[in-house]
N, C-alpha and C positions, 0 to 999 in steps of 0.2 A: 163160278164154281169152280171152273175147272183152272181157271187163271189163276186163283188161289190156289187151289190143289200142289198145282205144279208150282207154284213159288215155296208154300210153304214144305214141301217134301225136296226141294233145292236148298234152301236154308237149312233145313235139316240134314242134308248131306253133307254140308260144309261145315255146320257145326261139329259133325262127327268125324269127318277129315281135318279139318283144317281150325277148330277152336277159337284159334287168338284171332283170324281173319273174322268170324261172325262176333265176335267181341268186340273189335274195332268198328264193324259196321251199327251195332246197335250204342256206341257212343262209350263203349269201355274201354280202359285203356290196359292193353295185354299185360301179364305180368310174365318177364322173361323166366326162359326155364329155368331153373333154379332157385326162383328166388318168392316161392311160394312159403307160407309158415307151415310148418306141423299144424295139420287141423285143417287147412283150408281146405277145403272140398267142393270148391269152384267148379271145377274141369269133372267132378263126378256130377256135378245139378247141371251142367252143360252140355254132357252127355245123354243124361235122361229128357234134359228137355229137346235136344236136337230128335230124338230118336221119335220122342214125342209128336214132334212136327214131322217129321218123314210118316209116320204113322196116320198122324192126321192130315196131309196133303194128299194120302193113296184116299185114304175116303172121303175127302171132297171131290179126288177128281172120279172115282167110281160113283160117286153120287151122281154130277153132272152126265156120265156117259148114262147111267138109267134115268135120268130127268126125274129124280125121286125127290118131286116137291117140296114133301113132309120135311125131308132132312132141310131143307133150303130154308124153310120156315124156323124151325128149330135154331138153327144158325145165328139169326138175326137177334134175338134179346140177350143170347150168351156173349154174342160181340160186342153188341156195347157195352155188357158189364164188364168185359175186358179192355175196352176201349177207356171207360171210367176206374177202373181198376189201374191202369198204367198211366194213363195221366194223371190220377192222384199221387201215386209212384213219384213222379216228376214233379208234380208240383211241395208235396212234401220233402223233396230231397233224399228221399230213400234210393232213386234211382238217376243216373246223369241226364242233362237233357235230352241228348241223341235217343234217349229210349222212347221220348215224346212220337216219335214217327212211327214208331209198333202200335202203339195206342191209337192212332190216327188212322192208320193202314186200318186197324180193325173198325172204327167206327166207319169210317168210307166204306167197307167192305157190309157192314151191316147194312147203312144205308143203301148202297145201290140195289143190296140182293131184296132189301122191304121193296123198295121202289119197283124193278124188275116184277116182283110178285104182285104189287097192286096192280099195275097196268095190265100185264098178263090176264088176272081174274075181271079186270075192268072191261079189257076188250074179247074176253070169252062170253060174257054178261050180254054184250051188246048184239042188235037183234042184225039179222046178214040182211 
């Protein structure tokens, strides 16, 4: 959880400070300065998304530091949903193939988190 939180926060900062770098990492081709059409709100959306990622990253780190298991459990289904939506966006041509990595990262994170919670619960239930 802490690693995911740190990565989310770091990518949020990258999006706020260097939005074109974040677009490139996600497989989008940045538009040169002055090349955006009137009404293109890509940077506004990227700023909002990056701020959300920064906040979410901090939430994950704080949850990890406090070992807040309920929070960890809540993230599993929602990260699987995010994986499905992002993967579908790539499959339907709504997003470039590079964006698939974001969906897979979410899916892998959900599976690892779910497996760790399951393992801890089983280990705690074993008689010593």
